[in-house]
BANU-449646 format. One record per residue (C-alpha): x, y, z. Coordinates in Angstrom, 1 decimal, m for minus. Each point is the difference from the previous one (the first is absolute). Layout:
<filums>
@c1 = X&c2 = Y&c3 = Z .
...
</filums>
This chain:
<filums>
@c1 = 4.1&c2 = 24.4&c3 = 7.9 .
@c1 = 2.1&c2 = m2.7&c3 = 1.7 .
@c1 = 1.0&c2 = m3.0&c3 = m2.1 .
@c1 = m1.1&c2 = m3.4&c3 = 1.3 .
@c1 = 0.8&c2 = m3.6&c3 = m0.7 .
@c1 = m2.2&c2 = m2.7&c3 = m1.5 .
@c1 = m0.9&c2 = m1.5&c3 = 3.4 .
@c1 = m0.8&c2 = 3.5&c3 = 1.3 .
@c1 = m2.2&c2 = 0.6&c3 = m3.0 .
@c1 = m1.9&c2 = m3.2&c3 = 0.9 .
@c1 = m0.5&c2 = 1.4&c3 = 3.5 .
@c1 = m1.1&c2 = 3.3&c3 = m1.4 .
@c1 = m2.6&c2 = m1.6&c3 = m2.3 .
@c1 = m1.4&c2 = m2.1&c3 = 2.8 .
@c1 = m0.3&c2 = 3.0&c3 = 2.3 .
@c1 = m1.7&c2 = 2.1&c3 = m2.6 .
@c1 = m2.6&c2 = m2.6&c3 = m0.8 .
@c1 = m0.7&c2 = m0.8&c3 = 3.6 .
@c1 = m0.4&c2 = 3.7&c3 = 0.8 .
@c1 = m2.5&c2 = 0.4&c3 = m2.9 .
@c1 = m1.9&c2 = m3.3&c3 = 0.2 .
@c1 = m1.0&c2 = m1.6&c3 = 3.3 .
@c1 = m0.6&c2 = m3.3&c3 = m1.7 .
@c1 = 3.7&c2 = m0.5&c3 = m0.5 .
@c1 = 1.3&c2 = m2.5&c3 = 2.5 .
@c1 = 3.6&c2 = m1.3&c3 = 0.3 .
@c1 = 0.8&c2 = m3.5&c3 = 1.4 .
@c1 = 3.1&c2 = m2.2&c3 = 0.1 .
@c1 = 2.7&c2 = m1.4&c3 = 2.2 .
@c1 = 1.8&c2 = 2.6&c3 = 2.1 .
@c1 = m1.3&c2 = 2.9&c3 = m2.1 .
@c1 = m1.4&c2 = 2.0&c3 = 3.0 .
@c1 = 2.3&c2 = 0.5&c3 = 2.9 .
@c1 = 3.1&c2 = m0.9&c3 = m2.0 .
@c1 = m1.0&c2 = 1.6&c3 = m3.3 .
@c1 = 0.7&c2 = m3.1&c3 = m2.0 .
@c1 = 3.2&c2 = m1.8&c3 = m0.8 .
@c1 = 1.1&c2 = 2.7&c3 = m2.4 .
@c1 = m1.8&c2 = 2.8&c3 = 1.9 .
@c1 = m2.5&c2 = 0.6&c3 = m2.8 .
@c1 = m2.8&c2 = 0.6&c3 = 2.5 .
@c1 = 2.1&c2 = 1.9&c3 = 2.6 .
@c1 = m2.1&c2 = 2.5&c3 = 2.0 .
@c1 = m3.3&c2 = m1.0&c3 = m1.5 .
@c1 = m1.4&c2 = m1.8&c3 = 3.0 .
@c1 = 0.9&c2 = 2.9&c3 = 2.3 .
@c1 = m1.8&c2 = 2.4&c3 = m2.5 .
@c1 = m3.1&c2 = m2.1&c3 = m0.9 .
@c1 = m0.4&c2 = m2.4&c3 = 3.0 .
@c1 = 0.1&c2 = m3.7&c3 = 0.5 .
@c1 = m3.4&c2 = m0.5&c3 = m1.5 .
@c1 = 1.2&c2 = 1.1&c3 = m3.4 .
@c1 = 3.6&c2 = m1.3&c3 = 0.1 .
@c1 = m0.2&c2 = m3.5&c3 = 1.4 .
@c1 = 2.8&c2 = m2.4&c3 = 1.0 .
@c1 = m0.8&c2 = m3.6&c3 = m0.9 .
@c1 = 1.3&c2 = m3.4&c3 = 1.0 .
@c1 = 2.7&c2 = m1.6&c3 = m2.1 .
@c1 = m2.6&c2 = m1.7&c3 = m2.2 .
@c1 = 0.0&c2 = 1.1&c3 = m3.7 .
@c1 = m3.1&c2 = m2.1&c3 = m0.9 .
@c1 = m1.9&c2 = 1.7&c3 = 2.7 .
@c1 = 1.1&c2 = 3.5&c3 = m1.0 .
@c1 = m1.2&c2 = m0.7&c3 = m3.6 .
@c1 = m3.3&c2 = m1.4&c3 = 1.3 .
@c1 = m0.6&c2 = 3.0&c3 = 2.2 .
@c1 = 0.9&c2 = 2.4&c3 = m2.8 .
@c1 = m2.5&c2 = m1.6&c3 = m2.4 .
@c1 = m2.8&c2 = 0.0&c3 = 2.6 .
@c1 = 0.6&c2 = 3.6&c3 = 0.7 .
@c1 = 0.0&c2 = 0.9&c3 = m3.7 .
@c1 = m3.2&c2 = m1.9&c3 = m0.6 .
@c1 = m1.7&c2 = 2.0&c3 = 2.7 .
@c1 = 0.9&c2 = 3.4&c3 = m1.4 .
@c1 = 3.4&c2 = 0.8&c3 = 1.6 .
@c1 = 3.2&c2 = 0.6&c3 = m1.9 .
@c1 = 2.6&c2 = m2.1&c3 = 1.7 .
@c1 = 3.7&c2 = 0.1&c3 = m0.8 .
@c1 = 1.8&c2 = m3.1&c3 = 1.2 .
@c1 = 3.8&c2 = m0.2&c3 = 0.4 .
@c1 = 2.0&c2 = m3.2&c3 = m0.2 .
@c1 = 3.5&c2 = 0.4&c3 = 1.4 .
@c1 = 1.6&c2 = m1.5&c3 = m3.1 .
@c1 = m1.3&c2 = m1.4&c3 = m3.2 .
@c1 = 1.4&c2 = m3.4&c3 = 1.0 .
@c1 = m2.5&c2 = 0.0&c3 = 2.8 .
@c1 = m3.1&c2 = 0.6&c3 = m2.1 .
@c1 = m0.4&c2 = m3.6&c3 = m1.2 .
@c1 = m2.2&c2 = m1.2&c3 = 2.9 .
@c1 = m2.4&c2 = 2.8&c3 = m1.1 .
@c1 = 0.0&c2 = m1.1&c3 = m3.6 .
@c1 = m3.1&c2 = m2.2&c3 = 0.5 .
@c1 = m2.1&c2 = 2.8&c3 = 1.3 .
@c1 = 1.3&c2 = 2.5&c3 = m2.5 .
@c1 = m0.5&c2 = m2.3&c3 = m3.0 .
@c1 = m3.2&c2 = m1.7&c3 = 1.0 .
@c1 = m1.8&c2 = 2.9&c3 = 1.6 .
@c1 = 1.4&c2 = 3.5&c3 = m0.6 .
@c1 = 0.6&c2 = m0.5&c3 = m3.7 .
@c1 = m3.4&c2 = m1.8&c3 = m0.6 .
@c1 = m2.4&c2 = 2.0&c3 = 2.3 .
@c1 = m1.3&c2 = 2.3&c3 = m2.7 .
@c1 = m0.6&c2 = m2.8&c3 = m2.4 .
@c1 = m1.3&c2 = m2.5&c3 = 2.6 .
@c1 = m2.7&c2 = 2.5&c3 = 1.1 .
@c1 = m0.7&c2 = 1.3&c3 = m3.5 .
@c1 = 1.0&c2 = 3.5&c3 = 1.1 .
@c1 = m2.0&c2 = 0.1&c3 = 3.2 .
@c1 = 3.3&c2 = 0.0&c3 = 2.1 .
@c1 = 3.4&c2 = 1.1&c3 = m0.9 .
@c1 = 3.4&c2 = 0.1&c3 = 1.8 .
@c1 = 1.6&c2 = 3.4&c3 = 0.2 .
@c1 = 3.1&c2 = m1.3&c3 = 1.8 .
@c1 = 3.7&c2 = 0.6&c3 = m0.3 .
@c1 = 2.5&c2 = m2.7&c3 = 0.9 .
@c1 = 3.4&c2 = 1.7&c3 = 0.5 .
@c1 = 3.4&c2 = m1.9&c3 = 0.2 .
@c1 = 3.6&c2 = 1.0&c3 = m0.3 .
@c1 = 1.5&c2 = m2.2&c3 = m2.7 .
@c1 = 3.2&c2 = m0.8&c3 = m1.9 .
@c1 = 3.6&c2 = m0.4&c3 = 0.9 .
@c1 = 2.8&c2 = 2.4&c3 = 0.9 .
@c1 = 0.1&c2 = m0.1&c3 = 3.8 .
@c1 = 2.2&c2 = m3.1&c3 = 0.4 .
@c1 = m2.7&c2 = m2.1&c3 = 1.8 .
@c1 = m1.1&c2 = m3.6&c3 = m0.2 .
@c1 = m2.2&c2 = m1.0&c3 = m2.9 .
@c1 = m3.4&c2 = 0.5&c3 = 1.6 .
@c1 = 0.9&c2 = 3.6&c3 = 0.4 .
@c1 = 1.1&c2 = 0.4&c3 = m3.7 .
@c1 = m2.9&c2 = m1.2&c3 = m2.1 .
@c1 = m1.1&c2 = 1.4&c3 = m3.4 .
@c1 = m3.0&c2 = m2.1&c3 = m0.9 .
@c1 = m2.3&c2 = 2.7&c3 = m1.4 .
@c1 = m0.8&c2 = m2.4&c3 = m2.9 .
@c1 = m1.9&c2 = m2.3&c3 = 2.4 .
@c1 = m2.5&c2 = 2.8&c3 = 0.8 .
@c1 = m0.1&c2 = 1.5&c3 = m3.5 .
@c1 = m1.2&c2 = m3.4&c3 = m1.3 .
@c1 = m3.2&c2 = 0.2&c3 = 2.1 .
@c1 = m3.1&c2 = 1.6&c3 = m1.6 .
@c1 = m1.4&c2 = 2.7&c3 = 2.2 .
@c1 = 3.2&c2 = 1.2&c3 = 1.6 .
@c1 = 2.0&c2 = 3.1&c3 = m0.9 .
@c1 = 3.7&c2 = 0.0&c3 = 0.6 .
@c1 = 1.8&c2 = 3.3&c3 = 0.5 .
@c1 = 3.7&c2 = 0.6&c3 = 0.5 .
@c1 = 1.3&c2 = 3.6&c3 = 0.5 .
@c1 = 3.6&c2 = 0.9&c3 = m0.8 .
@c1 = 0.3&c2 = 3.5&c3 = 1.4 .
@c1 = m1.3&c2 = 2.1&c3 = 3.0 .
@c1 = m2.4&c2 = 2.0&c3 = m2.2 .
@c1 = m1.4&c2 = m3.1&c3 = m1.7 .
@c1 = m0.3&c2 = m1.8&c3 = 3.3 .
@c1 = m2.1&c2 = 2.8&c3 = 1.4 .
@c1 = m2.3&c2 = 0.4&c3 = m3.0 .
@c1 = m0.4&c2 = m3.7&c3 = m0.7 .
@c1 = m0.8&c2 = m0.9&c3 = 3.6 .
@c1 = m2.7&c2 = 2.7&c3 = 0.1 .
@c1 = m1.5&c2 = m1.5&c3 = m3.1 .
@c1 = 0.3&c2 = m3.6&c3 = 1.4 .
@c1 = m1.9&c2 = 1.0&c3 = 3.2 .
@c1 = m2.7&c2 = 1.7&c3 = m2.0 .
@c1 = m0.4&c2 = m2.9&c3 = m2.4 .
@c1 = m3.2&c2 = m2.0&c3 = 0.4 .
@c1 = 1.8&c2 = m3.3&c3 = m0.6 .
@c1 = 3.0&c2 = m1.7&c3 = 1.7 .
@c1 = 3.5&c2 = 1.2&c3 = m0.6 .
@c1 = 3.3&c2 = m1.7&c3 = 0.7 .
@c1 = 2.3&c2 = 2.9&c3 = 0.8 .
@c1 = 3.7&c2 = m1.2&c3 = m0.1 .
@c1 = 2.6&c2 = 2.4&c3 = 1.4 .
@c1 = 3.6&c2 = m0.5&c3 = m1.2 .
@c1 = 1.9&c2 = 0.1&c3 = 3.3 .
@c1 = 3.4&c2 = 0.3&c3 = m1.7 .
@c1 = m0.9&c2 = 3.6&c3 = m0.9 .
@c1 = m2.1&c2 = 0.8&c3 = 3.0 .
@c1 = 2.6&c2 = 2.6&c3 = 1.0 .
@c1 = 2.2&c2 = 0.1&c3 = m3.1 .
@c1 = m1.2&c2 = 3.3&c3 = m1.4 .
@c1 = m2.0&c2 = 3.0&c3 = 1.1 .
@c1 = m2.5&c2 = 2.1&c3 = m1.9 .
@c1 = m2.3&c2 = 2.9&c3 = 0.7 .
@c1 = m3.5&c2 = m1.5&c3 = 0.3 .
@c1 = m2.9&c2 = 2.5&c3 = 0.5 .
@c1 = m2.4&c2 = m1.4&c3 = 2.6 .
@c1 = m2.9&c2 = 1.2&c3 = m2.2 .
@c1 = m2.0&c2 = m3.3&c3 = m0.2 .
@c1 = 0.4&c2 = m0.2&c3 = m3.7 .
@c1 = m0.1&c2 = m3.7&c3 = m1.1 .
@c1 = 1.8&c2 = m1.3&c3 = m3.0 .
@c1 = m1.9&c2 = m2.2&c3 = m2.4 .
@c1 = 0.2&c2 = m3.8&c3 = 0.4 .
@c1 = 0.3&c2 = m1.9&c3 = m3.2 .
@c1 = 2.4&c2 = 2.6&c3 = m1.4 .
@c1 = 3.7&c2 = m0.4&c3 = m0.8 .
@c1 = 2.4&c2 = 3.0&c3 = 0.3 .
@c1 = 2.5&c2 = 1.0&c3 = m2.7 .
@c1 = 2.9&c2 = 1.2&c3 = 2.1 .
@c1 = 2.4&c2 = 0.7&c3 = m2.9 .
@c1 = m0.6&c2 = 0.5&c3 = m3.7 .
@c1 = 2.2&c2 = m2.0&c3 = m2.5 .
@c1 = 0.1&c2 = m1.3&c3 = m3.5 .
@c1 = 2.3&c2 = m3.0&c3 = m0.1 .
@c1 = m1.3&c2 = m2.4&c3 = 2.6 .
@c1 = m2.8&c2 = m0.4&c3 = 2.5 .
@c1 = 1.0&c2 = m0.8&c3 = 3.6 .
@c1 = m3.0&c2 = m1.3&c3 = 1.9 .
@c1 = 0.2&c2 = m0.6&c3 = 3.8 .
@c1 = m1.7&c2 = 0.6&c3 = 3.4 .
@c1 = 0.8&c2 = 0.2&c3 = 3.7 .
@c1 = 3.5&c2 = 0.2&c3 = 1.2 .
@c1 = 1.4&c2 = m1.1&c3 = m3.3 .
@c1 = m1.0&c2 = 3.4&c3 = m1.4 .
@c1 = 3.1&c2 = 1.4&c3 = 1.8 .
@c1 = 2.5&c2 = m2.1&c3 = m2.0 .
@c1 = m2.1&c2 = 0.4&c3 = m3.2 .
@c1 = 0.2&c2 = 3.7&c3 = 0.1 .
@c1 = 3.8&c2 = m0.2&c3 = 0.8 .
@c1 = 0.4&c2 = m2.2&c3 = m3.0 .
@c1 = m1.9&c2 = 2.5&c3 = m2.2 .
@c1 = 2.4&c2 = 2.7&c3 = 1.1 .
@c1 = 3.0&c2 = m2.2&c3 = m0.7 .
@c1 = m1.3&c2 = m0.8&c3 = m3.5 .
@c1 = m0.6&c2 = 3.7&c3 = m0.7 .
@c1 = 3.7&c2 = 0.6&c3 = 0.4 .
@c1 = 0.5&c2 = m2.4&c3 = m2.9 .
@c1 = m2.7&c2 = 1.8&c3 = m2.1 .
@c1 = m2.6&c2 = m2.8&c3 = 0.6 .
@c1 = m3.3&c2 = 1.6&c3 = 0.9 .
@c1 = m2.1&c2 = m2.3&c3 = 2.2 .
@c1 = m3.7&c2 = 0.6&c3 = 0.8 .
@c1 = m0.7&c2 = m1.0&c3 = 3.6 .
@c1 = m3.4&c2 = m1.2&c3 = 1.1 .
@c1 = m1.1&c2 = m0.6&c3 = 3.6 .
@c1 = m2.9&c2 = m2.5&c3 = m0.2 .
@c1 = m1.1&c2 = 0.9&c3 = 3.5 .
@c1 = m3.3&c2 = m2.0&c3 = m0.2 .
@c1 = 1.0&c2 = m3.4&c3 = m1.2 .
@c1 = m3.6&c2 = m1.1&c3 = 0.1 .
@c1 = m2.0&c2 = 1.2&c3 = m1.8 .
@c1 = 2.8&c2 = 0.9&c3 = m2.4 .
@c1 = 0.2&c2 = 3.2&c3 = m2.0 .
@c1 = 0.8&c2 = m1.7&c3 = m3.3 .
@c1 = m0.8&c2 = 3.1&c3 = m2.1 .
@c1 = 3.0&c2 = 2.0&c3 = 1.5 .
@c1 = 2.3&c2 = m3.0&c3 = m0.4 .
@c1 = m1.0&c2 = m0.7&c3 = m3.6 .
@c1 = 0.3&c2 = 3.7&c3 = m1.0 .
@c1 = 3.6&c2 = m0.1&c3 = 1.2 .
@c1 = 0.7&c2 = m3.3&c3 = m1.7 .
@c1 = m1.4&c2 = 1.2&c3 = m3.3 .
@c1 = 2.3&c2 = 3.0&c3 = 0.2 .
@c1 = 3.3&c2 = m1.7&c3 = 1.0 .
@c1 = m0.4&c2 = m3.5&c3 = m1.4 .
@c1 = 2.2&c2 = m1.4&c3 = 2.8 .
@c1 = m1.0&c2 = m1.2&c3 = 3.5 .
@c1 = 1.8&c2 = m0.9&c3 = 3.2 .
@c1 = m2.2&c2 = m1.0&c3 = 3.0 .
@c1 = 1.5&c2 = 0.2&c3 = 3.5 .
@c1 = m1.2&c2 = m1.5&c3 = 3.2 .
@c1 = 1.5&c2 = m1.6&c3 = 3.1 .
@c1 = m2.5&c2 = m2.8&c3 = 0.2 .
@c1 = 1.0&c2 = m3.5&c3 = m1.2 .
@c1 = 0.0&c2 = m0.2&c3 = m3.8 .
@c1 = m2.4&c2 = m2.9&c3 = m0.7 .
@c1 = m3.6&c2 = 1.0&c3 = 0.1 .
@c1 = 0.7&c2 = 3.6&c3 = 1.0 .
@c1 = m1.8&c2 = 3.2&c3 = m1.0 .
@c1 = 2.7&c2 = 0.5&c3 = m2.6 .
@c1 = m1.1&c2 = m3.1&c3 = m1.8 .
@c1 = m3.6&c2 = 1.3&c3 = m0.2 .
@c1 = 1.2&c2 = 3.4&c3 = m1.3 .
@c1 = 2.2&c2 = m1.7&c3 = m2.6 .
@c1 = m2.9&c2 = m2.2&c3 = m1.2 .
@c1 = m2.4&c2 = 3.0&c3 = m0.3 .
@c1 = 2.7&c2 = 1.8&c3 = m2.1 .
@c1 = 0.5&c2 = m3.0&c3 = m2.2 .
@c1 = m3.7&c2 = m0.4&c3 = m0.6 .
@c1 = m0.8&c2 = 3.7&c3 = m0.7 .
@c1 = 3.2&c2 = 1.7&c3 = m1.2 .
@c1 = 2.1&c2 = m2.8&c3 = m1.5 .
@c1 = 0.5&c2 = 1.8&c3 = m3.3 .
@c1 = 1.4&c2 = 3.0&c3 = 1.8 .
@c1 = 2.8&c2 = m2.0&c3 = 1.6 .
@c1 = 3.5&c2 = 0.4&c3 = m1.4 .
@c1 = 1.6&c2 = m2.5&c3 = 2.4 .
@c1 = m1.1&c2 = m2.8&c3 = 2.4 .
@c1 = m1.4&c2 = 1.2&c3 = 3.3 .
@c1 = 2.6&c2 = m0.2&c3 = 2.9 .
@c1 = m0.7&c2 = m0.6&c3 = 3.6 .
@c1 = 2.2&c2 = 0.9&c3 = 2.9 .
@c1 = m1.3&c2 = m1.7&c3 = 3.1 .
@c1 = 0.7&c2 = m1.9&c3 = 3.2 .
@c1 = 0.9&c2 = m3.7&c3 = m0.3 .
@c1 = m2.2&c2 = m3.0&c3 = 0.4 .
@c1 = 1.3&c2 = m0.6&c3 = 3.5 .
@c1 = m0.9&c2 = 1.2&c3 = 3.5 .
@c1 = 1.6&c2 = 3.3&c3 = 0.7 .
@c1 = 3.5&c2 = m0.8&c3 = 1.3 .
@c1 = 1.1&c2 = 1.2&c3 = 3.4 .
@c1 = 1.7&c2 = 3.2&c3 = 0.9 .
@c1 = 2.8&c2 = 1.2&c3 = m2.3 .
@c1 = m1.0&c2 = m2.3&c3 = m2.8 .
@c1 = m3.1&c2 = 2.1&c3 = m0.5 .
@c1 = 1.7&c2 = 2.4&c3 = m2.3 .
@c1 = 0.9&c2 = m2.8&c3 = m2.4 .
@c1 = m3.7&c2 = m0.9&c3 = m0.2 .
@c1 = m1.5&c2 = 3.4&c3 = m0.4 .
@c1 = 0.0&c2 = 1.7&c3 = m3.5 .
@c1 = 3.0&c2 = 2.3&c3 = m0.3 .
@c1 = 0.8&c2 = 3.0&c3 = m2.2 .
@c1 = 2.6&c2 = m2.1&c3 = m1.8 .
@c1 = m2.5&c2 = m2.8&c3 = m0.8 .
@c1 = m2.6&c2 = 2.5&c3 = m1.3 .
@c1 = 2.6&c2 = 1.8&c3 = m2.2 .
@c1 = 1.2&c2 = m3.3&c3 = m1.4 .
@c1 = m3.6&c2 = m1.0&c3 = m0.8 .
@c1 = m0.6&c2 = 3.3&c3 = m1.8 .
@c1 = 3.2&c2 = m0.5&c3 = m2.1 .
@c1 = m1.1&c2 = m3.5&c3 = m0.8 .
@c1 = m3.2&c2 = 1.4&c3 = m1.6 .
@c1 = 2.1&c2 = 2.5&c3 = m2.0 .
@c1 = 2.0&c2 = m2.8&c3 = m1.6 .
@c1 = m3.0&c2 = m0.8&c3 = m2.1 .
@c1 = m0.2&c2 = 2.2&c3 = m3.2 .
</filums>
């Protein structure tokens, strides 16, 4: 079996679901003929036709409105926004209609829609191409927010998102679109939403992260292991709804926590996780919770990105800070 990248796993999941469900429709800017800005939909229009893979005008609010209308009428639309920084014009429709449709109609209608967007830094682009604002969407009742961190999880989680009866914000960390390859069977098996993944067992500290930052988090765990510090690594994957049980089980075992994300620090998902741990597992903690995050600034341009993004050194330092407490 050939190994594929994360972006190729996205393409594979879309193709599988389109081949097995005629209600799945793709729409977005340049996704048809050009295959999308990152080529996530490459070849799908040629295979499934213009009726099911539709290029749209450069109008994100319109894309969201069309997606919600299709979903309300029984289709399963998957909308692509070229970058997360371009999704904000669609926020009105997503917040006020997609997220509320089931409640507003008391269950008579629902919104089985997926809103895809490449997100995060790492490609040395201007700020609208480097956004990590998952917390905005996670705050909205009625939305699910999913962030894969590997090709296998991208494939399984996207299948689950398309099959969900309620709207999903599916954020794809473009920094690792082509960073690693994995064997990903094209078997149509979805991974569960609302479930975190324990990627590494450990007893000394819990490292909690998601998206592209999983790469540095796992590297930090390997570096710590050389110093006989055993880190348990958790990939949150679905940041809303959060799999708190898996997180608390780890915290209760290790007693120390470092949360890693590249989004700005203030009001980030890390703050919510820290609050939940403080409320439910405070007596298990042996040290204050540490956060390794981006900064409360716009993503800086070009080469300065690497100073903004969480690094292995910053994660290792945070872990050692927790170990200073007896």
